C-alpha positions as CSV (number, residue, x, y, z in Angstrom):
1,M,0.0,0.0,0.0
2,K,1.4,3.4,-1.0
3,T,1.5,5.5,2.2
4,Y,1.4,9.2,2.7
5,G,1.0,11.2,5.8
6,L,1.3,14.3,8.0
7,I,3.9,15.1,10.7
8,G,3.5,17.7,13.4
9,Y,2.6,18.0,17.0
10,P,-0.1,18.1,18.2
11,L,-2.1,17.2,15.2
12,G,-5.7,17.1,16.6
13,H,-8.1,17.9,13.8
14,S,-6.4,17.3,10.5
15,F,-7.4,18.9,7.2
16,S,-4.9,16.7,5.3
17,K,-6.1,13.3,6.4
18,K,-9.8,14.2,5.7
19,Y,-8.9,15.8,2.4
20,F,-6.8,12.9,1.1
21,T,-9.0,10.2,2.4
22,E,-12.0,11.8,0.6
23,K,-9.8,12.4,-2.5
24,F,-8.8,8.7,-2.7
25,E,-12.5,7.6,-2.3
26,K,-13.8,10.1,-4.9
27,E,-11.1,9.3,-7.5
28,N,-11.2,5.6,-6.8
29,V,-7.5,5.5,-5.7
30,Q,-7.4,2.1,-4.0
31,D,-3.7,1.6,-3.5
32,C,-3.0,4.6,-1.3
33,I,-3.5,5.5,2.4
34,Y,-3.0,8.7,4.4
35,N,-1.9,8.6,8.1
36,L,-1.2,11.0,10.9
37,Y,2.2,10.9,12.5
38,P,2.1,13.1,15.7
39,I,5.8,13.1,16.8
40,E,6.6,14.9,20.0
41,N,10.2,15.8,19.0
42,I,11.7,16.2,15.5
43,K,14.5,13.9,16.6
44,L,12.0,11.1,16.2
45,F,11.7,11.8,12.5
46,P,14.5,9.4,11.3
47,Q,12.9,6.6,13.2
48,L,9.5,7.3,11.6
49,I,11.1,7.1,8.1
50,N,13.0,3.9,8.9
51,D,10.0,2.2,10.5
52,N,7.6,2.9,7.6
53,A,9.1,1.5,4.5
54,D,6.0,2.2,2.4
55,L,6.1,6.0,3.0
56,L,6.3,7.9,-0.2
57,G,5.4,11.4,0.9
58,L,4.8,13.6,3.9
59,N,3.1,16.9,4.6
60,V,4.7,18.9,7.4
61,T,2.9,21.2,9.8
62,I,3.6,23.2,13.0
63,P,6.1,23.1,14.6
64,Y,8.5,21.3,12.2
65,K,8.5,23.2,8.9
66,E,11.9,24.6,9.7
67,S,13.4,22.1,12.1
68,V,13.0,19.2,9.7
69,L,15.4,20.8,7.2
70,P,18.6,19.1,8.5
71,F,17.1,15.7,7.9
72,L,16.5,16.3,4.2
73,D,18.9,15.5,1.3
74,E,17.7,18.2,-1.1
75,L,15.5,21.2,-1.2
76,D,13.8,22.5,-4.3
77,A,14.4,26.2,-5.3
78,T,11.3,27.6,-3.6
79,A,11.8,25.7,-0.4
80,K,15.4,26.8,-0.3
81,G,14.4,30.4,-0.9
82,I,11.8,30.3,1.9
83,G,13.8,28.3,4.4
84,A,10.9,26.1,5.3
85,V,9.2,23.0,3.9
86,N,5.7,21.6,4.2
87,C,6.0,18.7,1.7
88,I,8.5,15.9,1.5
89,K,9.0,13.4,-1.3
90,I,10.5,10.1,-0.2
91,L,12.5,8.1,-2.8
92,T,14.3,4.8,-2.4
93,D,18.1,5.1,-2.5
94,K,19.9,1.9,-1.8
95,T,23.3,3.7,-1.8
96,K,22.3,5.7,1.3
97,T,23.3,3.9,4.4
98,T,23.6,6.8,7.0
99,E,22.9,5.9,10.6
100,S,19.9,8.4,10.8
101,I,17.8,7.5,7.7
102,R,18.7,4.4,5.7
103,N,18.0,3.7,2.0
104,K,15.9,6.8,1.5
105,K,16.3,10.1,-0.3
106,L,14.2,12.9,1.1
107,I,13.5,16.0,-1.0
108,G,11.8,19.1,0.6
109,Y,9.3,21.3,-1.1
110,N,7.1,24.3,-0.1
111,T,3.6,24.0,-1.5
112,D,2.3,26.6,1.0
113,A,3.8,29.2,-1.3
114,F,1.9,27.8,-4.3
115,G,-1.3,27.6,-2.3
116,F,-1.1,31.1,-0.9
117,R,-0.2,32.6,-4.3
118,Q,-3.2,30.9,-6.0
119,S,-5.6,31.8,-3.3
120,I,-4.8,35.5,-2.7
121,K,-4.3,36.6,-6.3
122,P,-8.0,37.3,-7.0
123,F,-8.3,39.6,-3.9
124,L,-5.2,41.8,-4.3
125,E,-5.8,45.5,-5.3
126,K,-3.6,48.5,-5.8
127,Q,-3.8,49.6,-2.1
128,H,-2.4,46.3,-1.0
129,E,1.2,47.3,-1.6
130,R,2.3,46.7,2.0
131,A,1.5,43.8,4.2
132,L,1.7,43.0,7.9
133,I,2.4,39.3,8.5
134,L,1.3,38.1,11.9
135,G,3.8,35.4,13.1
136,T,7.3,34.5,12.2
137,G,7.3,30.8,11.6
138,G,7.6,28.6,8.5
139,A,4.1,29.6,7.2
140,A,5.0,33.3,7.6
141,K,8.1,32.8,5.6
142,A,6.1,31.3,2.7
143,V,3.7,34.2,2.8
144,A,6.5,36.7,2.7
145,Y,8.2,34.9,-0.1
146,V,5.1,35.1,-2.3
147,L,4.2,38.7,-1.5
148,K,7.8,39.9,-2.1
149,E,7.7,38.1,-5.5
150,I,4.5,40.0,-6.3
151,G,6.0,43.3,-5.2
152,V,4.4,43.7,-1.8
153,E,6.5,45.1,1.0
154,C,6.3,42.9,4.1
155,F,6.8,43.5,7.8
156,Y,6.6,40.7,10.3
157,V,4.7,41.2,13.6
158,S,5.6,39.3,16.7
159,R,5.2,39.6,20.5
160,I,8.9,40.1,21.1
161,K,11.2,42.4,19.3
162,N,14.2,40.8,17.6
163,P,16.9,43.5,17.5
164,N,18.7,41.7,14.5
165,A,15.5,41.3,12.4
166,K,14.7,43.7,9.6
167,N,11.1,44.8,8.8
168,Q,9.7,43.6,12.1
169,L,7.3,45.2,14.5
170,T,5.8,44.1,17.8
171,Y,2.0,44.1,18.4
172,D,2.5,47.0,20.8
173,E,3.9,49.1,17.9
174,L,0.7,48.7,15.8
175,N,-0.9,52.2,16.0
176,E,-3.2,54.1,13.8
177,N,-0.5,55.3,11.5
178,V,0.9,51.7,11.0
179,M,-2.6,50.3,10.3
180,N,-3.3,53.0,7.8
181,A,0.0,52.3,6.0
182,F,-0.6,48.5,5.8
183,K,-3.8,47.6,4.0
184,L,-3.0,43.9,3.8
185,I,-2.8,41.8,7.0
186,V,-2.1,38.1,7.0
187,N,-2.4,36.0,10.1
188,S,0.1,33.1,9.7
189,S,0.0,32.3,13.4
190,P,-2.2,29.5,14.9
191,V,-4.1,32.1,17.1
192,G,-7.9,31.5,16.7
193,T,-7.6,27.8,15.7
194,Y,-10.2,25.4,17.0
195,P,-10.8,24.9,19.9
196,N,-9.6,28.3,20.9
197,I,-12.1,30.0,18.5
198,E,-12.6,33.1,20.7
199,E,-9.0,34.2,20.5
200,A,-7.7,36.6,17.9
201,P,-4.3,38.3,17.1
202,Q,-3.9,41.4,19.3
203,I,-4.0,44.1,16.6
204,P,-5.9,47.4,16.9
205,Y,-9.0,46.4,15.0
206,Q,-10.6,49.9,15.5
207,Y,-8.3,51.3,12.8
208,L,-9.4,48.8,10.1
209,S,-11.4,50.1,7.1
210,S,-13.1,49.0,3.9
211,K,-9.7,49.4,2.2
212,H,-8.1,46.6,4.2
213,L,-7.8,42.9,3.3
214,L,-7.5,40.4,6.1
215,Y,-6.3,36.9,5.1
216,D,-6.2,34.2,7.8
217,L,-4.3,31.0,7.2
218,V,-6.4,29.4,9.9
219,Y,-9.2,27.3,8.3
220,N,-10.9,25.9,11.3
221,P,-13.2,27.6,12.1
222,E,-14.1,28.9,8.7
223,R,-14.8,32.3,10.0
224,T,-12.3,33.1,12.7
225,E,-12.6,35.9,15.3
226,F,-9.8,37.7,13.4
227,L,-11.9,37.7,10.2
228,K,-15.1,38.5,12.1
229,R,-13.6,41.6,13.6
230,G,-12.2,42.7,10.3
231,K,-15.5,42.2,8.5
232,A,-17.3,44.3,11.2
233,K,-15.1,47.2,10.1
234,G,-15.9,46.7,6.5
235,A,-12.6,44.9,5.5
236,A,-12.5,42.2,2.9
237,T,-11.7,38.8,4.4
238,V,-10.3,35.5,3.2
239,N,-9.8,32.3,5.1
240,G,-7.1,29.6,4.5
241,L,-9.3,26.8,3.1
242,S,-8.5,27.5,-0.5
243,M,-4.8,27.7,0.2
244,L,-4.9,24.3,1.9
245,Q,-6.7,22.8,-1.0
246,Q,-4.3,24.2,-3.5
247,Q,-1.2,23.2,-1.5
248,A,-2.6,19.7,-1.0
249,E,-3.1,19.2,-4.7
250,E,0.4,20.5,-5.5
251,A,1.8,18.1,-2.9
252,W,-0.1,15.2,-4.6
253,R,1.4,16.3,-8.0
254,I,4.9,16.4,-6.5
255,W,4.6,12.9,-4.9
256,N,3.4,11.4,-8.2
257,I,5.8,12.9,-10.7
258,K,8.6,10.6,-11.8
């Protein structure tokens, strides 16, 4: 049986397992299965690969999109540019006999970038020339990579100031002037994800307007508190479901190309 799966911790509700299980049933794919692999520490990753000989591909989610990199043999150009992966293709390589991962070649990709690009394109307008990206993890890096390619200036927003980081603000620095200058706000943090549906990133929502676009990578719930507060101020809102669907299909394509 051809096996695919998702690594992360904790996994809880998984979009990927539901999506691929339904995809296999709908498309009558009978020789494939999709499993969840909640590993508590990325150091357990080699053992997972070695113990599951039928694994052909993995999706990667929080918190391992960056920490999995040292275990990979190659990165494609996009993943290398972002510095994070969310998709791994696993090939058999009999010449590889390292102690960590035996007889396998692991290639990292970033389909988050593809999914985000495809899903946000229809909503971008002239005023969205600057973006605030809430969060600084692997997903945030994919978002910034895409927006910079499009020509959008990006600033990361985090709780703690990194004195060595460029283009970074803290939540405490988000005042009326900043909010007026940045008409695109992307939540790439997990804040507001089920079951913590009443939580929202701590931005000054009172300064939002109909010229703002709020994009939330969170997909569960469909309408997060972040998006609700933006809509109440007239902002356009987009959730992360389309991005997830697009990145999943791109991962499937990568796993199945020869």
